[in-house]
Residue, then its C-alpha position, 0 to 999 in steps of 0.5 A: m697366079g701359078s701353074w698347076l701343070y709345071d712345078g717350081f723347077q720348071v716354071d718359077v713365078t715371082n713378083r717384081s714388087v709388093d704393090i701392084d702396078l697401077s699405071n693402067y688403072v682406070e678410076n671407077g665411080e662406084w668402087k674406090l681402090i684402097d690398097t693392093k698387095a702381091i705376095r709370093n707363096v711356095v706350096v708343097y703338096p702331099c702328092c708331089p715332093t716338088p714345090f709349086p710357087d704362085v703369086t697371090f694378089h690382094i685387092h682392097i676396094r671400098r664402095r663409094t658412099t656419095y651416091y648412098m649418102y644423098n640417095v639413101i642415108i640422108p633421106s632415111a635420117m630425115l624419115a626417122s626425124l619425121t617419126l619423132l615429129g609424130f609424137w608432137l601431134r595431138p592424139d585427137s588429130g588422127e594423123k599420128i598413125t598415118l604419119g608412122l605408116t607412111v614413114l614405114l612404107s618409105l623405109s621399106v622402099f629404101m630397103l628394097l633399093i639396098a637389096e637390089n644393089t648389094p650381093a645376095t649373101s648371108f655371110y655379111v649384112p651391109l651396115l646400111g641395111i642394118y640401119l634401115i632395119t633399125a629405123m623400121s623397128f623404131t618406126s614400128c614401135s612408135i606406131i604401137f605407142s601412138v596407138l596406146v597413147s591415142n587409146i589413153h587420150m580417148k579413154g577419158m572422152h568415152d569413159p571418164v573414170p579416175l586414173p589408177y593410182c600406180f598409173k598416176r604416180v608414174v605419170t607424175f614422176l615422168s612429168k617431173a623428170m621432163c620438167m612438165t607442169l601438170y594442171h589436172i593431176p592430181y585433181q583437187p575437187k572444188p568446194s561444194q557450191t551449196h553456199l549459193v543457197e545459204t542466204v535468202y532475201t528477207g524482203n526488207g532489202s537485207f539478206r539473212k544467212l541460213p543455218m547449215v545441217n550436215g553440209t546442206t541448208r534447211v531453208c524450209d525451217s527458217i525461211l523468211f517471208v513478207k507480211g504487210e509492208n516491209e514486215v519480216k516474220n519467221s515461219n516458225q512463229p504462229n501465223p493465221y494464214n497456215t494454208s498460204q504458208e504451207n503453199t509458200e513453203k512447198f514452193q520454196e522447197l521445190v525451188l531449192q530442190t531444183l536449184q540443188n539439182l542444177i548445182d549437183r549436175e554442174e558439179e558432176k559435169d565439172r568432175e567429168t571434165n576434170l577426169r577427161n582432162q586428166w586422161q588427156e594430160a596423161g597421154t600428153v606426158l606419155d607422148r613427150f616421154m616417148f619422144w625423148l626415148f625415141f630421139t635418144g634411140t634414133l640418135t644413138g643408132t644413127l651415130y653408132l651404125l653410120i659413124f663409129l662402127p665404120m671407123r672401128k672396122e678393121v680390114h686385114l689383107 
């Protein structure tokens, strides 16, 4: 406060005290008065040799945070926690991406609310706006990773192929780091089930083990059949009933071939099931890793932007 028309020899402006008189001050519900100062300055301009005194009033105000705490900050933090809970949903439930998009839209609404209640300036960005942008960034990244995890989980359903070696090593390392137990990775195939046809009934109440050739049973060369009452004969011995013997051997070969096909089909089904479980287990490990990663990032961003950064901010009057 000063005069531009009269110089200091005609009008001298002085302050009675360093602080401003607050006897008529009325409390405001949105702003809080922090500090006030009244400083007298004497300026000599190049155009005029006479001094021009003035008194500059410095008023330090701060926006009250109670309204924003209950209406913006706490709901935003709760929405950010819902983003973390999305990583605990099963990928085949179909709600992971829906939850992330809902949280993202809610944060956008809060962002519009902040934009309407803050000055439209480019010199400073409110910390609350920075926090919402950070939360929206984490939510967007969580949606992207949810899509990737769902793709990995469903890959085993439609295309049961073995896991790539590098990907399997990464999943194994992450599971050990997070103390998770893998039940299908690495996959150990079950022993061959051809032992089911390694024994045949001899006809006299006993069983005989058949020889193995290259891991398979050559039943047609050593199968036993019944002749007469409880009399066991080997098929390689001379037999007058050659025609009947040949028919019997053909029937036995057909039965064993059918049984072997069933066993092979079951083994292939077990292999596909284990490969499918491997992809699902890999998706679960990645989901858990993303949860801890986003939990650390969200907690760090919240504490830094809403607690530590405002405490370290210095205001110079």
